[in-house]
N, C-alpha and C positions, 0 to 999 in steps of 0.2 A: 040325342046320344052320337047320331050320326058327327055330328058339328064336334062334340069332345073330339070322337077319332080320329077327324083331320087334323084337331090339334094338334093331336098326339104324333101325330106321321110326321106335322111340319116339323116340330121339336127334336125329333130322331131323326130327321134329313140334316137340319142345321147343325145338328151336331156333328153329324157325320161332316161335313163340310168343314167344320173348326179343326177337326182332329186330320182332316188330309193335306187342310194347310198348316199346323203347326208340324205337322212331319215333311212337309218341303221344304218349309226354314230351316227347321232343322239339318236334315240332310244336306241344306246348302252351308252351313255353318260349320259343320263336322268336313266338307269337301272344301270349303275355303281353307280350315285349319292344317288338313292333312298337306296343303299347298304351302301354308307357312313354315310348317316342319320340315316341308319336302321328304314324305315319307321314313322318318325317323325320329323317335321322343328327344324331345328337347332337354339336355341336360349342361348344366351348368358345370365351368371348371373351379378346383380347390381354389379359394380362400387365402389370402396370406392370413394367417394366424398368429397370436400374440405380438400385434402388432406395436411398437412403442415409437416415440418420436422423440428424440433427444436433442434440448437444446443448445443453441452455437454461437459464434460469431460469423455473423451476414449468413449463416446458414443452418442446416437440422440435418441431424442423421438418423434415415429410417431404418429400422430392423422389422425382423418377424421371424415365423420359422413355415416351410412348407410342410405338412402332412402328411396328408396321403394320396395327394393327386398324384401320379409320377408321368402323366402325360403335360405338365405346365412347364410353357417354353418362352413365356414371356410374362413381365409385371407393368405395368403402365399407371403413373401419380399422377394428378393433376393436383395444382395447388389452385388457391383465391378463384372461386368459382370458371374453374376451367380456363383463365386466363395464360395459362404456362400447364408444360407436360415434361415428362420424361419416361421414352419406354427402355426397359431396362431387359439384354436375354437372359432366360434363365435356363442351367442344364441341370436337371433333377438325376439324383445317386435315388438308390434302392431306399435309403433310409431318413430320415431328417431332415432338411436342409434346412441352411440359414440364411436368412434374405439380410443384407444390408448396402445402405448407398448414403452417399453425403450430396443433399443439392444446396446447390453453392451460391452466392452473389443475391443471396434475400436481402430484402429490407426490413430494417427494426421493427418488430413487432409481432403479434399473433398470427397466423396461417395456417390456414385449412385446407384438408387434404382428403381427397378421392385415387381409393387404391383398387385396382381393377388386375388380376390375371387372366391370362388366356395360355386356352391348351392349341397345340396343332391344328386343331379343326375349324380354329378361331372363335370356340366358344369362351366367354367373359365369365369371371368370378360373380355373386351379388358381390356390391361395392364397400368396400371396408373406408368408414369415415374416420379421421382423426386431425388432434391440431397440434399446432407445436410454436415454441417461443424463441425468437431471432434478438440475438442483443448484439448491440452496434455501439457506434461512435457517442450517444447520448447515455448510453448505460455507463461507456467510460469514462465518459467526462462528472461522471457522479464518485468516483474513487480516488479516495486519499491514502497518503501513506501515513503507517499506524507510527504514533508519536515514540522516539525516545525520550525516556526521560534523562538518561546519564550514560554517558561513554567513558568511562577510567579505566584508566593502564597501570598495572602492577606488574613487574619483575616478567614485561614480555608479555602478559597476557593483559588481555581486555576485555572489561565486562560491561555488557548493554543491559541494562535496564529499560524495558519495555512502558509506556504507558496505554492504556486501554483503547480500543477502537469499538465505537458502538457502529458495528457494518455486519448485516447479515452475508453470510457466505464468506465468509475472511477464512483463509486458511491458512497462512501464517506470513513470513516475511525468507525473502532469501538477502544474504549477508556476502560482498563480495570483497576480501582485503588482501594484501599483501604480509607473506610471513615473511621471518629472519632470516632464514634465503633466498628471496626476492619470488618465490613461488607464488602464484594469483591463488587464493585457495576459496573456495563457495563452501557456507555452510545454509542450513533452512533452519528456521526458528517457529515452531507449532504457533498459532495464536495464543494458546491455552498457558504456553509457556512462558512465564515475564523476563527473566535472565537468560542470557545466553555467556558462553566463555567462548571468546577466538583467544586460541594458543598460540604462541610462539609468534607473536604480531612483532612486524616492523616499525620497529618507535620512529615517529616523526612523520607517519604516514597517514591517510585518511582512510576510510571503505565508503565503501556506496549500500545502499539497501533498497529494495522495492517489497510490496504486499502485492501478496497473489489471493487473488477470489474467484468461486466458483459460483457463479450467480443464483441457481436454483439447485435441486436436487435431483434433476434431469438435467442437467449441465455437463455436455462434454468437450466443453473450451474452456481453458483456464485464462482469467483474464489478469493484468499487474498495471501498477502504477509504472511511473517513469523510475528508472534508478537516480536515486538523492544521495549527494554526497554528504559526509559527516565528519568531522573533524574529532578527534577524541579531546576529551575534557581535560588539557592541558594546562589550565590556570588552577595554579593552586591557592587555596585559602589559607592564608597563613595565621588567620586569628586576630587578635586583637593583642596590641602594644602599646605602652603607656611609657611617658615619656617626660621628661623637667627640663625649664629651663633656670637660668640662674635662683631662682626664687620656686623653684619648684622642690616637689620632694624626692621625686623618680631620677635615674641616671637622665643623663641628657643629650644620648644618643645611641642609635640599635645599629644593629647589622641586618640588611632587608633581601640577604639572600638566606639568614638560618632564622630570621624572626627575633633573634635576640638582643638584648639590651644589654648598652656596654658602659664600663668604668672608664673613666679617664687614663686609666694606666694599662688601659685594654686596647686601644687604641691604634697602636703600633701592631697588634698579631692579627688585625684584620684588612682587606683589601678592600671590602664595599664597607662605607658609616656614610651614616643620615645622623645628622645633629638636629635639635631643636632649640631656637633661642630669638631673642629679640620680634617674636611672632614669627619669624620664616624659618624652613626646611634647606640645610644644605650639605655637598660635600664636603666642606671645608672648615677649618676651623672659626667660627660666629666669630667668637674674644680672638684672635688671632691679634688683632692690633692693643685689645687690653695687656693681654700676654708678653709682647714685645715691649710695650711702655712699662711693665713694669719685670723686667729684666728678664722676661721669661722667651718660651721660644714655641711657635704655635704647634698644638697638643698633635697636630696632624695634618698633611697635606692634601691636597686636592683630589678625590679618590676615582673622579671620573662622573659622577652618576651626575644626572638632566633630568630637569623635570618641566612641567608643563599643567596648566588649569586645565579642564576638561569640562564641558559642560554635561557631562553624565551626571544623570541623579541618583538617591542613592538606594533605587530600584533598580536602574542600572548595574551600580557595580556588584550587586547583589546577583544579576543575572549575568554574569561576566564570567565566562569559561573557556574561551577557543582562541587561539590567537588570533582568528580571519578579525577579532574583534576589536586588535591594538591598530588596525589597517586606517593610516591616513594621522595615526597621532605623530608627533613629533617634538621631541624636549632638548629646550635649549637653556633653560635659564637655570641659575647659583647663584646666589639664594635665589629661595621663592617665597613670596609673602602668603601668608595661608591666615583662612579662619575658619570656626565650626562650621561643617555642612559641605567644605571644598570635596572637589575630587580630584586628586591629584596625580599627572606620569608621571612615572618616572624610567626611566633606562641606563642600567649599570654600563660600565666602559667597556664590559665584554659583549653588548647587544641586550642583554636581558632584560622582556620590561616587565612593569608592572604597574599596580593602582595602588594609590594610599587615599582612604575616606577618612578625613579627621571630624572623628564623634562627637567629640567636645573639647573645647580649652577654656582655662580658668582665666587667661589671661597673656599675654604675650612675654611676661617673664616666667608663667607658672609650670602649670603642669600641662598636656594634653593625652588626648585616647584616640588614637589612632588604629585603622584595620586594614588592614594590607592583601594584596592579592599579586600573586608571583607565577611567571610564566617559567611553565616546567624546564628544567636542562638536561638536554639530551647529549 
């Protein structure tokens, strides 16, 4: 029994020692904590609420709200693992205040941000973490202009027909043109609109256009392609013209400015005549020598039209719509020998240009079928 009592007393004694030790440790920890907060309760500044980061062109725009804490005096932002930072002074009012700051000169790509606010006591808020995307030259290099299917003029109005553009974020196109008073006008055409009208358009002028893009739903900056020059489609499709030679069933000449075929008695009433005979096109009476030897006179004199063969294909002919496509072409021949499949360039005496496609020809003295394109006359 004595031995048992001794053991009991030893256990109690050790228990008391342990309690005293833990109490001493606890007092030490509490003292250290008090030293850490220096006699005051540890408080955080109010954080930036409703934080959003908008994408931009080599920048982001950070926004948020200051809701409750009236003591906030600054807001600090770090990005990319705190490799850079920006501190912004804050002046609070009695209500809810809006925070907005642009962080510029950022590299293209995704950036991570840490945001803390500070009060006048130097206390910080809990951190707010967010990410934002930056667009730059790489994105810009992927942008292409919206295609134009046609741009045609009718009584001082130009109608543009747009092609499709499979690109996310396409807003539409800006068009700059000159009106008939000489003033520069700008119009915007949304991407979902397939045609637009340019009223009171100055004849003989071109217009410029570009396409605008918004990279994503959080983007605050608009990107665009460079302005591109566009001519009006001023080469007219005159359709097909059947004419015939000596053995042909069709009349042997036509007026290229109207596309009308002509009988011999009509030659004197037009200033522009192209005749077919002996496998040639000509702006003079091909049979003048024959008429002279038979006591007649040439049916018409030289109308001044000149010709030249081209290397154009049938596809080139079909895609021929603009004045600029005539660049480098000269016409000096009269008459000019032709065969089926030829594309002939011609120019009238007053400088008007056109093309003739020889669709088919039965024989040098028979019938031929021409297709004509003619420069619009201003």
